[in-house]
N, C-alpha and C positions, 0 to 999 in steps of 0.2 A: 504494500500500500504506500502510495507516495504522499509525503507530507512536505512542508516547507524545509524541514531539516534534511530529509532524505533526498530532496530534489538536487541539492548541490552535490551530494555524493554521487548520484547517478550521472549527472552531467559531467563531473570530473572523470568518472570511470569511462563514459562514452568517448570523451576526447582523448583520454589516455590510451584507449583501445586503438584509436586512429594513429596516434603519434608513435606508439611503442609496440606495435604488433609484431615486430620482428621476432619476439620471443615466443610467439604462438606455436609455430611448428616445432621448434626445438623442445618445448616443454611437453609436447604430446609424445611421451616416451613409451607408449604401448607399442609392441612390435608391429611391423607393417601389415598391409592388407593380406588376408589369407589367399594364397593362390588357388586357382580353380583346379581340382583333381582332374587328371586327363581322362579318367574313366567316366567322368560325368560331363564331358565336354558339350553335350547337346542340351543339358538341362538349363533352363533360364535362371533358376535359383537353386541354392543348396544351403544346407545348415553348416555353420561354423561355430567355434566356441564363442564368437563375438555376436552372433545373431544370424538372421537369414540373409544370405549374400545374393546379390544380383550380378550376373555376368555383365549386364549392360552397364551397371554403375562401376564395376571394376574396369571395364574397357574405357568408360568415359574418363576416369581418373588417371589413365595411362596417357591421355592426350597431353600435348605440351603445356606445361604450366608457366606462369609468369608472376613476378612480384610487381609488375607495373601498375597493378590496381591500387597499390598503396598511395596514400597522400601523406607526405612527410611534413611535419611542422605545420605552420600556418601559412597557407598560400597568400600571395599578394592580391590586392584588388578585390572586386566583388564577383562572386559566382554562386548563384543559388537558383534552384529550380524544383519543379515537381512534375509528375506525370498525371495524365488524366485518369489513371487507374493504378491501384496498388498491386493488381494481379492480372495476368493476361494468359491466353492460350496460344498455342502455335498458330501463326498466321494472322493473329489479331493486330489491328492498327493501334499504335500507341502514339500519343501526342505529348511532347515535352514543352513546358513553359519555362523559360530561363531568363533571368535578369543578370547582366554581367557588364563589367567595364571593359571586357576584352573586345577588340575589333572583330575578331572571328573566334569561333569555338567549334568543337566537335564532341561527339559522345563515343565512349568505348564501353561495350557491354561485356561484363565479366560474369561467368558462372562460378559461384563460390563452391569450394570443395577441398580436396586434398592436393591432387595434381603434383605428385612428387615432392610434397612439402612446401610448395610455393603459395598455395591457398586459392588459386583461381586459374581459369582458362579463358582467354580472350575469344569470344565467339563472333564479334562483329565490331567494325569501326566505321563511323559515318564519314561523309565528306564534311568539310568545314562550311559553316554557315555564318552570316553576319550576326554580330552581337548587338545588344541594346540594353539600356537600363530601363526597366519596366516602370510604369506609373505606380503610385501607392495602391496597396490593396484596399478593398472595400471593407467596411465594418457593418455587420448586421447588429444594430445597437440593442435590439430587444433581447438578444441572447449573447451579446458580447463576442460575436463570432467573426473572425477574420477570414475572408475568402478572396482569392486573387483572380476573380473573374474579370478584372480590368486588364489582365496581361494578355498579350497576343501570343499565338503559337510560334515556337521557335524552330521546331523540327518534328517531323512525323516519320515513323518507321514501322515496318511490320515485323513482329516477332518471327524469327526464322522457323520454318516448318521442321527443321532438324534440331532446334534447340530443345534439350531435354528439360523436364520439370526440374526446378531448382530455385534457390535464392540467387538473385542477380544484383550486382552493383552496377548501375549505370554511372560511369565516371564522366563528369562534364569537365572538359579541358579547354582553357582559353589560350590564345596565342601568346599571352604574356604570363604564362604559368599559373593563371587562375585555375582553381579546381574545386570541385565538390562532388557529392554523390546524390543519386536518386535510387531508392530501393524499389525493386520490382520482383515479384514472385511469378514464375511461370508454372502454371498448373495444367494437369491433364485430366479432363472430365471422365475419361474412360479407365483411369488407372485403378488397379486392384492391388497395388504394391503392399507389402507387409506393413510398413510403417508410414504413417501420415504425420509429417511435421507441419505444425500450424504456426505461421508467423503472426506477430502480435500488433497488427496495425491499429486496432482499437486502443490498446494501451499506449503505444508510441505516440499516437496523435493526442491522446488524453493529457499527456504532459508536454506537448509541443507548444512552447510559448511564443512561436512566431506570430507577430501582430500584437502581443502584449498580454493575452489571457489564455489560460488553459483551465482544466477542471479543478485546479488546486491553487491557483493564484491569478491575480489580475493587476491592472494598473488603475490609478486614480483612487480617490478617497472613498471609504465606505461611510456609512452613516456615523455620526458622532457617537463615540463610545462602543461601536460595534466591534467585538473581539471574538465572536463565535467562530467555531469551525464546523463546516468549511467556510473559507473567507467569502464575504458577501460580494466581492468584486470579481469572483471567478466567472468563467464562461459557462453558459448553460448548454452550449452546443459548440463543437469544433468542426472545422472543415478539412476534408482530405485535400482540397485544392489550395495548397500553400506549401512552401518549403519546410523542411525540418530545421528547427533552430539549433539542434545540438549534433555532435558527431560529424560535423561537416556534411550534414544532410543524411547521414546513416543512422541517426538516433543512437540507440544502444545495441544495434545489431551485432557489432564486432565483439561485444563482451557477453551479451545475454542470449545470443543465438549461434553465432558463427563457430565457437569452439566445439559445440555438439555436432553441427553440420560437418565440420572438418573431420572429427573423429569417426562419424558414421561413414562418410565417403571414403576415408582412408581404408576402412575394412570392407568397402563395397556393399554396404548394407542396402537391402531392397527398400528404398525410401522414395516417396513422392512428396510433393510440397503443395501447400495451399495457404492462403491467407485467411484470417478469421473473418474478414469481410465476405470473402467467397463462401466460407462455411456457413455464415449467417444467411446468405442468399440461397445456398444449396445444402441444407443440413443433412440430406440423405447421403452425401458423400462420406460422412463419418462411418457408415456401416459397411463400406467397401474394403475395409482393411482389418488387420489383426490388432493393431495398436495405434492409438492416437497419442501424439507427443505434444504436450503443452510446454512451451519453452520458458526461458529464464525469468520473466516477470510478466505474468499473464492475468492481471487483475481485472480487466474490463471485458465482459462478455455481453452478448445479446441473448434474449430468450430463444430465438430460433437456433442459435449455436448450442446453447445448453440442451434444448430438447433433442437436437440431433445427436449429441454425444450421449445423452441418457438412453436414447433409443438404441444406439450402437452398443452400449454397455449391456442392455437387456438381451442383445443378440450374441453376447460373448466377446465383444471387442474390448481389449484392455485399454487402460488410460494411465499415462505417466505424467505427473506434474513435476517437471524439472525446475520448479521454482516455488517460492512461498507467495502467499497473498493471492492465490488464484481465486477467481470468482468472488471478489469483494465488490467491485463496482458493476452496476447494472445500467447498461446503455441500450439504445435502440438506433436504428438507421432511419434517415429521413432524406427526402430530396433537397438538393441545394441549388444555388444559381447555375451550377455547371453540370447538373445531371442528377439522376436518381441515386439514392443511397450514397451521397457524397457528404452528408452531415452525420456526425455522431452526436446524439443527444443524451445528456446526462445532467438533469437538474440537481441531483443529489439532495432533493427535498421534494417529496411527493406533493406537498401543498402548493408548490410553485409550478409543478408540471401541468400544462393544460389538459393532458389526458387523464388526470386524476378524477376518478368518478365517472369516466366515460370509456366504455369498452373494457378490454382485458386488463386486469391489474398487472399482468406479466409484461406489459409495455410501459408501465409507469415507473419512473426512475427516482426511487428513494435514495438515501445516502449509501445504503448497501443492499444486497439481495435479502438480508434478514430483516430489513426495515419494512414497514407497511407501505403499500398494500400487498407486496409480494410475500413477505413473511416466510422466506425459504432459507434454510440454513445450508451453506455450502459444505458443511461437515458431512452431510449425508452422502455426498459424492467424493469429496476430497479425502475424507477420513479424519481431518483435524481442522483447526481454525487458525486464521491469522492472529498472531499474538503480539506483534510489535516489531522492533528493529534494533539492530546494533547501532549505537550512536556513531555519527560520522567522526572519523579520526581514530577510532578504536581498532585494535588488531582483531581480525576475524578469529572466532573461537574454533577449536577442533571439533570434528565429527567423532563422537564416541559411540561405538556399537553397543547397543543393549542386547541385541540378539544377533546371531551370525549363522543363519541357515546356509546350508551347503551351496545352494544355488546362487546365493549372493556373494560369497567369499571365494568361490572356486578360482583357482589360479593365483591366489594371494596368500600371504602369511597371516592374514587378519583373523581374529577370533573375537568372541564376546569380551568386551572391555577394551579392545584395540581402539586407537584413535588415529585420525589423519589430521594434521594441522591445517589451519587456514581455510576452513570450509564455511562456518556459519557467520555470515555477514549480511548487511542490509536487512531485508524483511525476513522474519522467521515465522514458522507455524508451530502449533503446540496442541497436544491432545487435551481435550476437555471432557469433563463429565457432562454429557448431553444426551438427550433422548435421540438425537440425530446421529450420534457416534455409532458406526457399524459394529455389530456384535462380533464380527470376524477379525477385528483390528489386531494386527501384530505390530508392536513397536520394534523397529529394527535399529534405530539410533535414538539416543537420549542424551543430549549434549548440553552440559551446564554452561551458562553465560552469566558473568557477574552483573548484578543489578546496576552497579555503578557505570557499566558500559552499555546499558540497554534501556530503551523505553519499552515497557510492556504493560498491558492491561489484563494479563492472564495469570497473575499470581506470582508469589515469591516464596522461596524456600531457603532459609539460612543464607541469605545474601545472594541467591542465584535465581534465575529463571532458566527455562529449558527450551531448546529447539528440538523438534522430534521428526523422525524419518520413519514413515509408516507404510504398511501394506495391508490391504483387505480385499475381499472378493464378494461378488454378487452371489448370494446363495443359490439362485435359480440358474443363471447362465454360466457361472464360474469365472466371469470376467474379473480380472485383477485391476486394482487401482493402487498405484504407488505414488507417494508424495515425499519428495526429498526434504521438505521443510525449510529450505533456504533459497533465497533468490540468487545467492552466490554460487550455487552448485556448478552451473555451466561455465561461468567465468573461471572457477577454480580448477577446471580441467586443464587449463593451459595459461591463458593470459594473466589470471590472478592467482595462479598456483603458488603456494608457500615455498615449494621447491620442485624440481623435476620429479623427485621420488613421490612427493605427495600428489602431483598431477597424474603420475602413472597409476598409483593405487586407486585414485578416484575414477580414472578412466576405465580401469578394469571392473570396478563395481558397476560403472555405467553400462559397459558392454554386457556384463552379466545380467543386468536388468533387461537390456534389449534382447538378449537371448531368451530369457524367460517369456517376455510378453510377445515375442515373435513366434512362439511355438503354438499359439492358440490360446484359448481361455486359461489364464494362469492358474486358476484354482484347481483345474484338472491335472496340471503338471506338478505344481508345488503348492498345496493348500497352505494358507497361513495358519499359524498356531497362535490363537488369541492369548495375549499376555498383558494387556493394558492394566489389569487389576494388580499385577505383580510388580509394576514399575515403582521404584523408590527414588527419592522420598515419596511417601504415599500421597497421591493426588497430584503429583507433579507431572 
């Protein structure tokens, strides 16, 4: 969950990920991708110790790699832009809107992955086009929404018919070394790949301050004496049609998504990609896979996205939350000046939402999903609850294993009581005594964090609170749900790893999770052993 205090930390981390990502590949010290056995040369997928492997993904990552996608330091001049969509299919026309002081500029499209440790493969480079500084963006005053519908199109291109599904960085490059990124997910409507990686446009835009206001802060004075949370000058809706204010346009992709993408592609895992906007528009996609992967910080969801994932879970599809504070914020999509579903609406107060009392309560945006009129606890799906965050500037706390089932620690020296340094940072989740807590819940990690270094509203025990790592299953379908309990999990695979050894251990735990959820309903492969009542200190 983002607050004024955590906002600075995340922005710093996003910028650090751009400027210092050279350590990314080196710190991913798990052995290289599993080679395809010759005896199975005709099978499109096969099982490895790291998960379900796709020969097509292995082949893709053998293509020439490049580090030219990186932007070092702070580029000179102005270069910022956005696309008319956050996700596109093969052959789809994409329009870029760019404001720059460069006389000319071009775009380079990079598919992000492993690619011999370079991190990306260049799939396309445009011709140069004239640059221009665009006029100021418009403000929809009623909702404090910035939308750049005053900008003219700078370049149009078709996604290549041979571009595979993936996360892409569109690097905007000016003739005077101006540079920035635009994020684009390429998705395949027909895919039935084992793993579905869901990029987090809803959350990224929710904390995008371009234009002055996001869901967590704004500009200008509030009413005299107003000091309530959330801030009264926040935006009630944010637009997809504007540049990203942080990460040189990449938001926090390089820290909260890319390390997992790189790890999975290194091992050739059978993954396909989609954005949460697309999943909100096509919730049935969730049921076409064996495992849905929620990435580093996935706090904002829509009702259609939630319903699609719950329906998939009832059909035996596993879900992994690789971050904390998932499903805290409740948003909906709405039409904007530049097209349908280009506004993300979240009033964070049902009394202010014009839909309150009109139509489905599942569309009304209270402060959280648990607030009226939705009154739904994310604990029923996630298994635990958002509990707070490690204060900015504090060292990340270690992951301490409370339980060590064989499927989790395979290939490592870890056991019950083992710890991996530098894992619990930023937002944390915690097991709570609640009617919504699944009866099958198994606590895998129970990690103490000093209260002096933490904000929490979920309890204290002898000067500590705890971040939890959990596993539970749906009793009917056997679908497993794993929650790592920290937003820092993905970053700690590599970019934020305390050491190469710590990154390697966490990477192996991660691939062991992927191996379990890739095998089908996890509860039928490795049923959880409920143990929440035995966790000590009691109630923690």
